[in-house]
NUVEXLUM-862686 format. One record per residue (C-alpha): residue number from 1; residue in one letter; x, y, z. Coordinates in steps of 0.05 Angstrom, whole numbers, always signed. Layout:
residues N
(pt NUM; A; (X; Y; Z)),
...
***
This chain:
residues 283
(pt 1; M; (+431; -701; +2423)),
(pt 2; A; (+400; -638; +2399)),
(pt 3; Q; (+467; -606; +2395)),
(pt 4; G; (+498; -666; +2354)),
(pt 5; R; (+450; -657; +2296)),
(pt 6; K; (+471; -615; +2236)),
(pt 7; E; (+427; -558; +2218)),
(pt 8; S; (+397; -562; +2147)),
(pt 9; S; (+424; -511; +2096)),
(pt 10; A; (+358; -507; +2057)),
(pt 11; K; (+323; -441; +2063)),
(pt 12; I; (+251; -426; +2051)),
(pt 13; V; (+243; -365; +2006)),
(pt 14; F; (+179; -328; +2009)),
(pt 15; I; (+157; -293; +1943)),
(pt 16; D; (+114; -231; +1944)),
(pt 17; P; (+46; -251; +1913)),
(pt 18; A; (+40; -184; +1877)),
(pt 19; K; (+107; -193; +1842)),
(pt 20; Q; (+88; -264; +1823)),
(pt 21; R; (+23; -239; +1791)),
(pt 22; R; (+60; -185; +1750)),
(pt 23; R; (+111; -236; +1725)),
(pt 24; R; (+56; -282; +1702)),
(pt 25; R; (+22; -225; +1666)),
(pt 26; L; (+87; -208; +1629)),
(pt 27; V; (+97; -280; +1608)),
(pt 28; V; (+26; -287; +1584)),
(pt 29; G; (+30; -220; +1548)),
(pt 30; A; (+94; -241; +1513)),
(pt 31; L; (+62; -307; +1491)),
(pt 32; I; (+0; -270; +1465)),
(pt 33; L; (+45; -220; +1427)),
(pt 34; V; (+84; -277; +1394)),
(pt 35; C; (+19; -312; +1373)),
(pt 36; L; (-10; -248; +1345)),
(pt 37; S; (+54; -234; +1306)),
(pt 38; G; (+52; -303; +1274)),
(pt 39; L; (-22; -296; +1257)),
(pt 40; L; (-11; -227; +1227)),
(pt 41; Y; (+48; -252; +1185)),
(pt 42; S; (+5; -309; +1158)),
(pt 43; L; (-52; -262; +1141)),
(pt 44; L; (-5; -214; +1105)),
(pt 45; G; (+24; -271; +1064)),
(pt 46; M; (-45; -295; +1043)),
(pt 47; G; (-65; -223; +1026)),
(pt 48; Q; (-5; -214; +981)),
(pt 49; E; (-20; -279; +944)),
(pt 50; G; (-91; -255; +934)),
(pt 51; I; (-69; -188; +908)),
(pt 52; A; (-18; -221; +862)),
(pt 53; S; (-71; -267; +833)),
(pt 54; V; (-115; -207; +816)),
(pt 55; I; (-59; -163; +787)),
(pt 56; L; (-21; -215; +746)),
(pt 57; P; (-50; -227; +676)),
(pt 58; A; (-73; -296; +657)),
(pt 59; D; (-20; -299; +603)),
(pt 60; P; (+55; -289; +615)),
(pt 61; P; (+79; -217; +610)),
(pt 62; R; (+119; -235; +548)),
(pt 63; S; (+56; -254; +510)),
(pt 64; S; (+23; -189; +530)),
(pt 65; E; (+84; -150; +506)),
(pt 66; A; (+86; -190; +442)),
(pt 67; S; (+13; -176; +429)),
(pt 68; S; (+23; -102; +443)),
(pt 69; T; (+84; -101; +399)),
(pt 70; G; (+46; -136; +343)),
(pt 71; E; (-10; -84; +346)),
(pt 72; E; (+41; -27; +345)),
(pt 73; K; (+77; -58; +286)),
(pt 74; S; (+12; -67; +249)),
(pt 75; M; (-6; +6; +261)),
(pt 76; I; (+64; +28; +239)),
(pt 77; H; (+60; -13; +175)),
(pt 78; Q; (-9; +14; +160)),
(pt 79; K; (+17; +85; +169)),
(pt 80; E; (+77; +70; +125)),
(pt 81; D; (+32; +43; +71)),
(pt 82; E; (-12; +105; +74)),
(pt 83; E; (+50; +150; +71)),
(pt 84; R; (+78; +109; +13)),
(pt 85; L; (+14; +116; -26)),
(pt 86; H; (+10; +190; -12)),
(pt 87; A; (+83; +201; -28)),
(pt 88; S; (+78; +161; -92)),
(pt 89; G; (+21; +205; -116)),
(pt 90; K; (+57; +272; -106)),
(pt 91; T; (+77; +273; -179)),
(pt 92; C; (+35; +256; -239)),
(pt 93; N; (+99; +241; -276)),
(pt 94; D; (+103; +172; -246)),
(pt 95; A; (+101; +118; -300)),
(pt 96; L; (+48; +80; -260)),
(pt 97; V; (+2; +137; -241)),
(pt 98; L; (-70; +115; -244)),
(pt 99; V; (-115; +158; -288)),
(pt 100; D; (-185; +132; -300)),
(pt 101; R; (-258; +150; -289)),
(pt 102; S; (-245; +158; -214)),
(pt 103; H; (-175; +189; -215)),
(pt 104; T; (-165; +255; -251)),
(pt 105; L; (-110; +301; -273)),
(pt 106; P; (-115; +376; -262)),
(pt 107; P; (-130; +420; -323)),
(pt 108; D; (-62; +453; -321)),
(pt 109; Y; (-22; +389; -318)),
(pt 110; V; (+28; +384; -375)),
(pt 111; P; (+90; +338; -371)),
(pt 112; S; (+154; +379; -370)),
(pt 113; D; (+195; +331; -414)),
(pt 114; L; (+152; +328; -477)),
(pt 115; V; (+190; +319; -542)),
(pt 116; S; (+170; +317; -615)),
(pt 117; L; (+162; +248; -645)),
(pt 118; S; (+190; +272; -710)),
(pt 119; A; (+256; +285; -675)),
(pt 120; Y; (+257; +210; -658)),
(pt 121; S; (+239; +187; -728)),
(pt 122; V; (+171; +161; -707)),
(pt 123; P; (+121; +166; -764)),
(pt 124; T; (+57; +205; -748)),
(pt 125; L; (-9; +207; -785)),
(pt 126; G; (-6; +261; -838)),
(pt 127; G; (+63; +281; -813)),
(pt 128; R; (+30; +322; -759)),
(pt 129; E; (+70; +348; -699)),
(pt 130; M; (+58; +301; -640)),
(pt 131; L; (+90; +301; -572)),
(pt 132; L; (+108; +247; -522)),
(pt 133; R; (+149; +245; -458)),
(pt 134; R; (+223; +234; -474)),
(pt 135; E; (+232; +165; -445)),
(pt 136; A; (+169; +139; -478)),
(pt 137; A; (+191; +170; -544)),
(pt 138; E; (+258; +136; -541)),
(pt 139; H; (+227; +67; -530)),
(pt 140; L; (+174; +81; -582)),
(pt 141; R; (+228; +95; -633)),
(pt 142; S; (+258; +27; -621)),
(pt 143; L; (+190; -7; -623)),
(pt 144; V; (+171; +24; -690)),
(pt 145; A; (+239; +9; -720)),
(pt 146; D; (+239; -64; -699)),
(pt 147; A; (+167; -73; -723)),
(pt 148; A; (+187; -45; -790)),
(pt 149; A; (+246; -93; -792)),
(pt 150; D; (+195; -149; -783)),
(pt 151; G; (+153; -121; -840)),
(pt 152; E; (+101; -87; -796)),
(pt 153; D; (+79; -16; -811)),
(pt 154; L; (+60; +27; -750)),
(pt 155; V; (+39; +99; -752)),
(pt 156; V; (+21; +142; -691)),
(pt 157; A; (-47; +173; -699)),
(pt 158; S; (-49; +208; -631)),
(pt 159; A; (-1; +220; -574)),
(pt 160; F; (+0; +274; -519)),
(pt 161; R; (-66; +310; -513)),
(pt 162; S; (-76; +368; -466)),
(pt 163; Y; (-137; +378; -421)),
(pt 164; E; (-167; +426; -471)),
(pt 165; G; (-151; +380; -529)),
(pt 166; Q; (-186; +323; -494)),
(pt 167; K; (-245; +368; -480)),
(pt 168; A; (-252; +383; -554)),
(pt 169; S; (-244; +310; -574)),
(pt 170; Y; (-296; +286; -523)),
(pt 171; G; (-343; +343; -544)),
(pt 172; R; (-342; +321; -616)),
(pt 173; L; (-361; +249; -599)),
(pt 174; K; (-413; +273; -549)),
(pt 175; S; (-447; +315; -602)),
(pt 176; I; (-453; +252; -646)),
(pt 177; Y; (-464; +195; -598)),
(pt 178; G; (-492; +229; -537)),
(pt 179; R; (-484; +187; -474)),
(pt 180; G; (-452; +133; -517)),
(pt 181; A; (-390; +177; -521)),
(pt 182; D; (-373; +160; -449)),
(pt 183; A; (-354; +89; -469)),
(pt 184; M; (-314; +114; -528)),
(pt 185; S; (-274; +171; -499)),
(pt 186; A; (-250; +196; -432)),
(pt 187; T; (-277; +261; -404)),
(pt 188; P; (-227; +318; -395)),
(pt 189; G; (-176; +304; -340)),
(pt 190; H; (-188; +229; -343)),
(pt 191; S; (-149; +213; -406)),
(pt 192; Q; (-83; +175; -407)),
(pt 193; H; (-63; +218; -467)),
(pt 194; Q; (-55; +277; -420)),
(pt 195; L; (+1; +238; -385)),
(pt 196; G; (+43; +242; -449)),
(pt 197; T; (+56; +167; -447)),
(pt 198; A; (-2; +140; -488)),
(pt 199; V; (-5; +130; -564)),
(pt 200; D; (-57; +108; -614)),
(pt 201; F; (-31; +65; -671)),
(pt 202; T; (-58; +56; -741)),
(pt 203; N; (-31; +35; -809)),
(pt 204; A; (-49; +24; -882)),
(pt 205; A; (-84; -42; -865)),
(pt 206; A; (-131; -3; -820)),
(pt 207; D; (-141; +51; -873)),
(pt 208; Y; (-102; +98; -828)),
(pt 209; Q; (-161; +103; -782)),
(pt 210; I; (-170; +92; -708)),
(pt 211; R; (-219; +34; -706)),
(pt 212; R; (-227; -36; -679)),
(pt 213; G; (-210; -65; -747)),
(pt 214; F; (-137; -53; -727)),
(pt 215; A; (-144; -115; -684)),
(pt 216; R; (-148; -157; -748)),
(pt 217; T; (-81; -132; -774)),
(pt 218; S; (-14; -168; -768)),
(pt 219; A; (+14; -104; -737)),
(pt 220; Y; (-34; -113; -678)),
(pt 221; D; (-10; -185; -670)),
(pt 222; W; (+62; -161; -670)),
(pt 223; L; (+46; -110; -615)),
(pt 224; Q; (+11; -163; -573)),
(pt 225; A; (+74; -205; -577)),
(pt 226; H; (+127; -151; -569)),
(pt 227; A; (+100; -86; -541)),
(pt 228; T; (+118; -102; -468)),
(pt 229; E; (+191; -112; -489)),
(pt 230; Y; (+192; -37; -502)),
(pt 231; G; (+152; -18; -440)),
(pt 232; F; (+84; -10; -474)),
(pt 233; A; (+19; -43; -453)),
(pt 234; L; (-50; -49; -484)),
(pt 235; A; (-93; -3; -441)),
(pt 236; Y; (-163; -27; -458)),
(pt 237; P; (-163; -101; -477)),
(pt 238; H; (-220; -141; -505)),
(pt 239; G; (-267; -179; -460)),
(pt 240; K; (-234; -163; -393)),
(pt 241; N; (-238; -88; -388)),
(pt 242; Q; (-254; -58; -320)),
(pt 243; T; (-247; +13; -343)),
(pt 244; G; (-316; +22; -374)),
(pt 245; Y; (-288; +36; -443)),
(pt 246; Y; (-296; -5; -506)),
(pt 247; F; (-240; -49; -532)),
(pt 248; E; (-186; -4; -562)),
(pt 249; P; (-135; -47; -599)),
(pt 250; W; (-98; +16; -621)),
(pt 251; H; (-86; +47; -552)),
(pt 252; Y; (-20; +32; -517)),
(pt 253; R; (+10; +64; -456)),
(pt 254; Y; (+83; +67; -437)),
(pt 255; I; (+96; +44; -365)),
(pt 256; G; (+170; +25; -369)),
(pt 257; V; (+204; -40; -389)),
(pt 258; E; (+210; -68; -319)),
(pt 259; N; (+138; -50; -301)),
(pt 260; A; (+113; -80; -366)),
(pt 261; R; (+150; -144; -349)),
(pt 262; R; (+118; -146; -280)),
(pt 263; L; (+50; -132; -311)),
(pt 264; E; (+59; -190; -359)),
(pt 265; Q; (+79; -237; -302)),
(pt 266; S; (+20; -215; -259)),
(pt 267; G; (-32; -237; -309)),
(pt 268; L; (-72; -174; -294)),
(pt 269; T; (-98; -122; -342)),
(pt 270; L; (-63; -55; -342)),
(pt 271; Q; (-121; -26; -302)),
(pt 272; G; (-118; -81; -250)),
(pt 273; F; (-42; -74; -245)),
(pt 274; L; (-45; +1; -236)),
(pt 275; V; (-98; -5; -183)),
(pt 276; R; (-55; -56; -146)),
(pt 277; E; (+6; -11; -150)),
(pt 278; G; (-35; +45; -120)),
(pt 279; V; (+0; +106; -150)),
(pt 280; F; (-52; +162; -150)),
(pt 281; P; (-48; +229; -185)),
(pt 282; D; (-34; +288; -139)),
(pt 283; C; (-2; +345; -177)),
***
C-alpha cells in the first residue's frame, strides 16, 4: 500500500530568520519615509500660506499701485505748478505781473517797448511827453477816441514812471503827509507806473487834477462801463481794496482785452485777480 500512494508535491521552504528581519526593516523604513514625506509636504504648504498672508497687502495690488500713482501725479502737478509760476515770472513784461507792497520791481527795470503817447494822439496834461508800452498805447488811443465820440473828455495826467521818478514822487508826499503817504503812493519799485501799463486820468470836470472828485464825473462812469473793453481795469477800487492804498478813481492799468474780460467775469478786484493768476516779477 505504501507504494500505491502518490507523494505530495508541496515543499516546505525554510526562510533564513536574518533575511526576514532585514526585509521587515526595509518595509517599515519605506513606510516611515512615505509618512514623513507627506507630513513634510503638508507643513511646507501651511508655511507658504502663512508667508503669503504676511507678505500680501490687505488691499489688492492694483489699489496700491493706484495710490502710488496718485501720489506721484500729485507731486508732478505740484512741481509743474511751481515751474509754471517761476517761468511766468521770468519777465516783468507780462501783462499780469503782480506789483504791490510785497512784490517789487528792480530799480533798473524799464520796459523795452515804450512809445510816446503824443505819437498815438492821446492827450496828456499840459502836453507833456509821456510814455507807455506800445500795446497799451494802441488800446488807450482807441479808448480815448471812443470816449470823445461819446462826449467824454479824458486826459492822461501820468503814465510810465521810472524807479527814480517814483522815488521823487513818493518823497514829495512823504515830506507833506509823513506816514500817511504810504496809503497815497507806492514806494519806489512797488508802483504799477514803472510797468509802463498804468495811466492816471483827469479832465476839465476834475479841474485837471488827480483827486477823488474824478469819481463824480461822467467820464469816470464811462470808464467804469467801457474800460475793460479796451483791456484797462481800475486798479484801486472803492470799498474793496486789498492793496492798502486809498480809492483811486483815476488809476487804470492795462492788462489786455482777454484778461480784462476774464477779470470782469471773475468778480474779483484787479489785485485779487492778479494774486490768483500768480505771475510774479523776476527780471
